[in-house]
C-alpha atoms as a printed R data frame, in Angstrom:
    type eleno elety resid chain resno      x        y        z
1   ATOM     1    CA   MET     A     1 78.244 -102.330 -161.925
2   ATOM     2    CA   THR     A     2 77.486  -98.828 -163.216
3   ATOM     3    CA   GLU     A     3 80.173  -97.785 -165.658
4   ATOM     4    CA   PRO     A     4 82.108  -94.527 -165.102
5   ATOM     5    CA   LEU     A     5 81.010  -91.477 -167.068
6   ATOM     6    CA   VAL     A     6 83.752  -89.592 -168.887
7   ATOM     7    CA   ILE     A     7 82.869  -85.974 -169.721
8   ATOM     8    CA   LEU     A     8 84.772  -83.965 -172.342
9   ATOM     9    CA   PRO     A     9 83.897  -80.233 -172.384
10  ATOM    10    CA   GLY     A    10 83.888  -78.247 -175.584
11  ATOM    11    CA   PHE     A    11 85.966  -75.417 -177.031
12  ATOM    12    CA   MET     A    12 87.497  -73.185 -174.333
13  ATOM    13    CA   ALA     A    13 85.259  -74.653 -171.633
14  ATOM    14    CA   ASP     A    14 85.987  -76.200 -168.258
15  ATOM    15    CA   ALA     A    15 84.083  -78.274 -165.697
16  ATOM    16    CA   ARG     A    16 81.553  -75.492 -165.144
17  ATOM    17    CA   SER     A    17 80.060  -76.166 -168.571
18  ATOM    18    CA   PHE     A    18 78.905  -79.567 -167.271
19  ATOM    19    CA   LEU     A    19 78.376  -78.686 -163.605
20  ATOM    20    CA   SER     A    20 74.723  -79.745 -163.576
21  ATOM    21    CA   GLN     A    21 75.526  -83.119 -165.123
22  ATOM    22    CA   ILE     A    22 78.474  -83.722 -162.777
23  ATOM    23    CA   VAL     A    23 76.229  -83.084 -159.763
24  ATOM    24    CA   GLU     A    24 73.304  -85.084 -161.177
25  ATOM    25    CA   PHE     A    25 75.164  -88.224 -162.211
26  ATOM    26    CA   GLY     A    26 78.103  -88.138 -159.798
27  ATOM    27    CA   THR     A    27 75.922  -89.462 -156.985
28  ATOM    28    CA   ASP     A    28 75.604  -92.979 -158.414
29  ATOM    29    CA   ARG     A    29 78.672  -93.450 -160.619
30  ATOM    30    CA   PRO     A    30 82.283  -92.264 -160.950
31  ATOM    31    CA   VAL     A    31 82.495  -89.133 -163.118
32  ATOM    32    CA   LEU     A    32 85.775  -88.198 -164.774
33  ATOM    33    CA   LEU     A    33 86.269  -84.879 -166.531
34  ATOM    34    CA   ILE     A    34 88.952  -84.616 -169.224
35  ATOM    35    CA   LEU     A    35 89.694  -81.240 -170.819
36  ATOM    36    CA   PRO     A    36 90.676  -81.408 -174.520
37  ATOM    37    CA   THR     A    37 93.945  -79.586 -173.942
38  ATOM    38    CA   GLY     A    38 97.686  -80.114 -174.217
39  ATOM    39    CA   ALA     A    39 97.733  -81.045 -177.908
40  ATOM    40    CA   ASP     A    40 97.207  -79.547 -181.353
41  ATOM    41    CA   THR     A    41 95.036  -82.245 -182.954
42  ATOM    42    CA   VAL     A    42 91.949  -84.220 -182.016
43  ATOM    43    CA   GLU     A    43 93.918  -87.438 -182.484
44  ATOM    44    CA   GLN     A    44 96.606  -86.349 -180.008
45  ATOM    45    CA   MET     A    45 93.938  -85.276 -177.520
46  ATOM    46    CA   SER     A    46 92.168  -88.634 -177.704
47  ATOM    47    CA   ALA     A    47 95.427  -90.553 -177.293
48  ATOM    48    CA   ARG     A    48 96.303  -88.496 -174.206
49  ATOM    49    CA   ALA     A    49 92.836  -88.952 -172.736
50  ATOM    50    CA   LEU     A    50 92.904  -92.736 -173.113
51  ATOM    51    CA   THR     A    51 95.969  -93.006 -170.875
52  ATOM    52    CA   HIS     A    52 93.888  -91.617 -167.986
53  ATOM    53    CA   LEU     A    53 90.644  -93.521 -168.564
54  ATOM    54    CA   PRO     A    54 89.349  -96.742 -166.962
55  ATOM    55    CA   GLU     A    55 89.025 -100.008 -168.841
56  ATOM    56    CA   ARG     A    56 85.327  -99.460 -169.605
57  ATOM    57    CA   PHE     A    57 83.316  -96.229 -169.587
58  ATOM    58    CA   ALA     A    58 80.502  -94.138 -171.049
59  ATOM    59    CA   LEU     A    59 81.325  -90.966 -172.981
60  ATOM    60    CA   LEU     A    60 79.662  -87.545 -172.925
61  ATOM    61    CA   GLY     A    61 81.180  -84.814 -175.109
62  ATOM    62    CA   HIS     A    62 80.302  -81.350 -176.348
63  ATOM    63    CA   GLY     A    63 81.743  -79.655 -179.442
64  ATOM    64    CA   LEU     A    64 85.493  -80.196 -179.493
65  ATOM    65    CA   GLY     A    65 85.036  -82.613 -176.605
66  ATOM    66    CA   GLY     A    66 82.591  -84.531 -178.776
67  ATOM    67    CA   GLU     A    67 85.171  -84.686 -181.558
68  ATOM    68    CA   VAL     A    68 87.674  -86.144 -179.081
69  ATOM    69    CA   ALA     A    69 85.030  -88.600 -177.862
70  ATOM    70    CA   LEU     A    70 84.487  -89.802 -181.432
71  ATOM    71    CA   ASP     A    71 88.208  -90.368 -181.844
72  ATOM    72    CA   ILE     A    72 88.349  -92.272 -178.562
73  ATOM    73    CA   LEU     A    73 85.579  -94.441 -179.991
74  ATOM    74    CA   ARG     A    74 87.648  -94.926 -183.157
75  ATOM    75    CA   ARG     A    75 90.747  -95.935 -181.205
76  ATOM    76    CA   ALA     A    76 89.182  -98.086 -178.502
77  ATOM    77    CA   PRO     A    77 85.613  -99.136 -179.402
78  ATOM    78    CA   GLU     A    78 85.803 -102.109 -177.041
79  ATOM    79    CA   ARG     A    79 86.234  -99.775 -174.047
80  ATOM    80    CA   VAL     A    80 83.188  -97.571 -174.741
81  ATOM    81    CA   SER     A    81 79.813  -98.777 -173.422
82  ATOM    82    CA   ARG     A    82 77.740  -95.867 -174.823
83  ATOM    83    CA   ILE     A    83 78.276  -92.353 -176.141
84  ATOM    84    CA   ALA     A    84 76.282  -89.112 -175.839
85  ATOM    85    CA   LEU     A    85 77.215  -86.164 -178.032
86  ATOM    86    CA   ILE     A    86 76.132  -82.522 -177.902
87  ATOM    87    CA   ALA     A    87 76.751  -80.021 -180.730
88  ATOM    88    CA   THR     A    88 79.238  -82.376 -182.378
89  ATOM    89    CA   ASP     A    89 80.115  -82.306 -186.074
90  ATOM    90    CA   PRO     A    90 81.336  -85.628 -187.540
91  ATOM    91    CA   LEU     A    91 82.810  -83.999 -190.660
92  ATOM    92    CA   ALA     A    92 86.122  -82.276 -191.247
93  ATOM    93    CA   GLU     A    93 86.129  -78.486 -190.959
94  ATOM    94    CA   PRO     A    94 85.140  -76.748 -194.231
95  ATOM    95    CA   PRO     A    95 87.824  -74.395 -195.617
96  ATOM    96    CA   ALA     A    96 85.652  -71.293 -195.123
97  ATOM    97    CA   LEU     A    97 85.163  -72.010 -191.421
98  ATOM    98    CA   ALA     A    98 88.843  -72.849 -190.977
99  ATOM    99    CA   ALA     A    99 89.735  -69.488 -192.579
100 ATOM   100    CA   ALA     A   100 87.344  -67.661 -190.244
101 ATOM   101    CA   ARG     A   101 89.054  -69.310 -187.284
102 ATOM   102    CA   GLU     A   102 92.393  -68.089 -188.635
103 ATOM   103    CA   THR     A   103 91.074  -64.529 -188.563
104 ATOM   104    CA   ARG     A   104 89.974  -64.967 -184.946
105 ATOM   105    CA   LEU     A   105 93.421  -66.321 -184.094
106 ATOM   106    CA   VAL     A   106 94.939  -63.047 -185.319
107 ATOM   107    CA   VAL     A   107 92.516  -61.125 -183.111
108 ATOM   108    CA   ALA     A   108 93.308  -63.278 -180.073
109 ATOM   109    CA   ARG     A   109 97.070  -63.018 -180.561
110 ATOM   110    CA   ALA     A   110 96.720  -59.243 -180.783
111 ATOM   111    CA   GLY     A   111 95.621  -59.209 -177.145
112 ATOM   112    CA   ARG     A   112 91.885  -59.318 -177.836
113 ATOM   113    CA   LEU     A   113 91.042  -62.828 -176.686
114 ATOM   114    CA   ALA     A   114 87.687  -61.741 -175.260
115 ATOM   115    CA   GLU     A   115 86.697  -60.364 -178.672
116 ATOM   116    CA   ALA     A   116 87.710  -63.609 -180.407
117 ATOM   117    CA   LEU     A   117 85.758  -65.689 -177.879
118 ATOM   118    CA   ALA     A   118 82.679  -63.543 -178.444
119 ATOM   119    CA   GLU     A   119 82.938  -64.194 -182.181
120 ATOM   120    CA   ASP     A   120 83.361  -67.940 -181.634
121 ATOM   121    CA   CYS     A   121 80.159  -68.095 -179.584
122 ATOM   122    CA   PRO     A   122 77.992  -65.048 -180.352
123 ATOM   123    CA   ALA     A   123 74.670  -64.368 -178.687
124 ATOM   124    CA   GLY     A   124 72.852  -65.677 -181.758
125 ATOM   125    CA   ALA     A   125 74.317  -69.146 -181.187
126 ATOM   126    CA   LEU     A   126 72.223  -69.497 -178.030
127 ATOM   127    CA   ALA     A   127 68.479  -69.589 -177.535
128 ATOM   128    CA   ASP     A   128 66.810  -66.272 -176.761
129 ATOM   129    CA   THR     A   129 66.157  -66.898 -173.065
130 ATOM   130    CA   PRO     A   130 66.184  -64.589 -170.028
131 ATOM   131    CA   TRP     A   131 69.460  -66.181 -168.885
132 ATOM   132    CA   ARG     A   132 71.315  -65.957 -172.198
133 ATOM   133    CA   ASP     A   133 73.535  -63.102 -170.982
134 ATOM   134    CA   GLU     A   134 74.536  -65.159 -167.942
135 ATOM   135    CA   VAL     A   135 75.510  -68.079 -170.168
136 ATOM   136    CA   LEU     A   136 77.554  -65.790 -172.427
137 ATOM   137    CA   ALA     A   137 79.318  -64.341 -169.375
138 ATOM   138    CA   LEU     A   138 80.232  -67.844 -168.236
139 ATOM   139    CA   VAL     A   139 81.551  -68.686 -171.712
140 ATOM   140    CA   GLN     A   140 83.784  -65.599 -171.570
141 ATOM   141    CA   GLU     A   141 84.994  -66.371 -168.046
142 ATOM   142    CA   MET     A   142 85.903  -69.969 -168.862
143 ATOM   143    CA   GLY     A   143 87.692  -68.978 -172.073
144 ATOM   144    CA   LEU     A   144 89.694  -66.179 -170.493
145 ATOM   145    CA   MET     A   145 90.759  -68.409 -167.605
146 ATOM   146    CA   LEU     A   146 92.020  -71.075 -170.011
147 ATOM   147    CA   GLY     A   147 93.964  -68.394 -171.889
148 ATOM   148    CA   LEU     A   148 95.597  -67.774 -175.237
149 ATOM   149    CA   ASP     A   149 97.731  -70.915 -175.463
150 ATOM   150    CA   HIS     A   150 94.716  -73.188 -175.067
151 ATOM   151    CA   TYR     A   151 92.788  -71.018 -177.516
152 ATOM   152    CA   VAL     A   152 95.447  -71.449 -180.194
153 ATOM   153    CA   ARG     A   153 95.822  -75.191 -179.703
154 ATOM   154    CA   GLN     A   154 92.104  -75.913 -179.555
155 ATOM   155    CA   THR     A   155 91.502  -73.779 -182.630
156 ATOM   156    CA   ARG     A   156 94.147  -75.756 -184.522
157 ATOM   157    CA   ALA     A   157 92.536  -79.019 -183.399
158 ATOM   158    CA   LEU     A   158 89.149  -77.937 -184.750
159 ATOM   159    CA   GLN     A   159 90.658  -76.782 -188.031
160 ATOM   160    CA   ARG     A   160 92.381  -80.158 -188.500
161 ATOM   161    CA   ARG     A   161 89.690  -82.425 -187.094
162 ATOM   162    CA   PRO     A   162 89.243  -85.723 -188.953
163 ATOM   163    CA   ASP     A   163 86.186  -86.895 -190.836
164 ATOM   164    CA   GLN     A   164 84.690  -89.652 -188.676
165 ATOM   165    CA   GLN     A   165 82.022  -91.024 -191.028
166 ATOM   166    CA   LYS     A   166 83.760  -94.394 -191.474
167 ATOM   167    CA   THR     A   167 84.195  -94.721 -187.723
168 ATOM   168    CA   LEU     A   168 80.537  -94.047 -187.048
169 ATOM   169    CA   HIS     A   169 79.255  -96.599 -189.547
170 ATOM   170    CA   ARG     A   170 81.092  -99.283 -187.525
171 ATOM   171    CA   VAL     A   171 79.875  -98.140 -184.111
172 ATOM   172    CA   LYS     A   172 77.692 -100.734 -182.401
173 ATOM   173    CA   VAL     A   173 77.057  -99.003 -179.065
174 ATOM   174    CA   PRO     A   174 74.040  -96.955 -177.967
175 ATOM   175    CA   ALA     A   175 74.447  -93.343 -179.070
176 ATOM   176    CA   LEU     A   176 72.424  -90.306 -178.012
177 ATOM   177    CA   ILE     A   177 72.692  -87.040 -179.947
178 ATOM   178    CA   LEU     A   178 71.416  -84.004 -178.030
179 ATOM   179    CA   ALA     A   179 70.799  -80.996 -180.270
180 ATOM   180    CA   GLY     A   180 69.761  -77.527 -179.183
181 ATOM   181    CA   ARG     A   181 66.849  -76.351 -181.282
182 ATOM   182    CA   SER     A   182 68.477  -72.930 -181.841
183 ATOM   183    CA   ASP     A   183 72.062  -74.084 -182.458
184 ATOM   184    CA   VAL     A   184 73.425  -72.276 -185.527
185 ATOM   185    CA   LEU     A   185 77.071  -73.301 -185.044
186 ATOM   186    CA   VAL     A   186 76.308  -77.011 -185.466
187 ATOM   187    CA   PRO     A   187 72.869  -76.845 -187.103
188 ATOM   188    CA   LEU     A   188 70.136  -79.362 -186.380
189 ATOM   189    CA   ARG     A   189 70.460  -80.926 -189.838
190 ATOM   190    CA   ARG     A   190 74.127  -81.732 -189.203
191 ATOM   191    CA   GLN     A   191 73.282  -83.354 -185.886
192 ATOM   192    CA   GLU     A   192 70.469  -85.339 -187.533
193 ATOM   193    CA   PHE     A   193 73.089  -86.513 -190.041
194 ATOM   194    CA   LEU     A   194 75.375  -87.566 -187.176
195 ATOM   195    CA   ALA     A   195 72.631  -89.609 -185.529
196 ATOM   196    CA   GLY     A   196 71.813  -91.253 -188.851
197 ATOM   197    CA   LEU     A   197 75.405  -92.373 -189.348
198 ATOM   198    CA   MET     A   198 75.364  -94.498 -186.192
199 ATOM   199    CA   PRO     A   199 73.498  -97.841 -186.311
200 ATOM   200    CA   PHE     A   200 72.082  -97.276 -182.807
201 ATOM   201    CA   GLY     A   201 72.014  -93.484 -182.922
202 ATOM   202    CA   GLN     A   202 69.029  -91.531 -181.664
203 ATOM   203    CA   LEU     A   203 68.459  -87.788 -181.821
204 ATOM   204    CA   GLN     A   204 66.768  -85.783 -179.105
205 ATOM   205    CA   ILE     A   205 66.104  -82.075 -179.573
206 ATOM   206    CA   ILE     A   206 66.521  -79.808 -176.578
207 ATOM   207    CA   GLU     A   207 64.038  -76.960 -176.754
208 ATOM   208    CA   ASP     A   208 64.925  -73.470 -175.481
209 ATOM   209    CA   ALA     A   209 68.601  -74.182 -176.133
210 ATOM   210    CA   GLY     A   210 71.205  -73.401 -178.743
211 ATOM   211    CA   HIS     A   211 74.855  -74.408 -178.909
212 ATOM   212    CA   LEU     A   212 75.207  -75.031 -175.158
213 ATOM   213    CA   PRO     A   213 72.114  -76.993 -174.049
214 ATOM   214    CA   GLN     A   214 73.889  -78.506 -171.037
215 ATOM   215    CA   ILE     A   215 74.131  -74.949 -169.624
216 ATOM   216    CA   GLU     A   216 71.071  -73.348 -171.231
217 ATOM   217    CA   ALA     A   217 68.613  -76.149 -170.398
218 ATOM   218    CA   PRO     A   218 70.399  -78.456 -167.936
219 ATOM   219    CA   GLU     A   219 67.248  -80.119 -166.618
220 ATOM   220    CA   GLN     A   220 66.171  -81.138 -170.118
221 ATOM   221    CA   VAL     A   221 69.638  -82.511 -170.841
222 ATOM   222    CA   ASN     A   222 69.698  -84.450 -167.574
223 ATOM   223    CA   ASP     A   223 66.222  -85.846 -168.248
224 ATOM   224    CA   ALA     A   224 67.445  -87.132 -171.611
225 ATOM   225    CA   LEU     A   225 70.702  -88.541 -170.245
226 ATOM   226    CA   ARG     A   226 69.218  -90.297 -167.212
227 ATOM   227    CA   PRO     A   227 67.432  -93.189 -169.003
228 ATOM   228    CA   PHE     A   228 70.154  -93.371 -171.638
229 ATOM   229    CA   LEU     A   229 72.915  -93.871 -169.072
230 ATOM   230    CA   ALA     A   230 70.775  -96.316 -167.095
231 ATOM   231    CA   GLY     A   231 70.161  -98.525 -170.132
232 ATOM   232    CA   PRO     A   232 71.614 -102.039 -170.442
233 ATOM   233    CA   MET     A   233 75.342 -102.234 -170.976
234 ATOM   234    CA   VAL     A   234 76.657 -103.469 -174.305
235 ATOM   235    CA   GLN     A   235 79.062 -106.383 -174.165
236 ATOM   236    CA   ALA     A   236 82.642 -105.383 -174.885
237 ATOM   237    CA   ARG     A   237 84.012 -106.467 -178.253
238 ATOM   238    CA   ALA     A   238 87.510 -106.739 -179.626
239 ATOM   239    CA   PRO     A   239 88.651 -103.819 -181.814
240 ATOM   240    CA   GLN     A   240 87.661 -104.109 -185.468
241 ATOM   241    CA   LYS     A   241 90.348 -104.094 -188.097
242 ATOM   242    CA   SER     A   242 90.139 -101.171 -190.495
């Protein structure tokens, strides 16, 4: 049986950020979309998500959604058959970046959420393509629809995210890291590091894409995910004691 695919969108994003993948893979498997909302930490988000997930599933996460996916893997490794991560940082947030987020929180709370969102994902974070402005407009629309409360809580979750290096060393499931060539928010070297932490991790670079390859270059992302998701399932194992 083909395992369900659980998709976790990134910071201030909704289902539209993975629309191409939902359409592509929803024809031959159940696809569940879980927004990383309703909590102030990655750990709380992962705990909430697990209450809604099937017994066995594949994970696909971007950014904050990738952080939540890693914590799901930490909590319930026996339930995860494989994991694909996009623009995901396995390390805790550096103090300088956390301070910059605090500044953007002030801007957002002052009634300038659109300005804060534009600083979180500037044009330079995406590849220089003819459709970059369309992608940026979608990012703004998704963020504004989610609103200030989600912005505050998701920002706090990123600032407090845990270091998952120990978790990843113990992971024994297939792992695919998809990195946009032009991503400056989670640089290629950090995503190479992530792939190297996982015993069965493999890195695939998405050309003509930056921080949002699933929107910027959806066909390339789908081409990478298709054989990965169709690969042999890994036998479930009991949770490892830490």
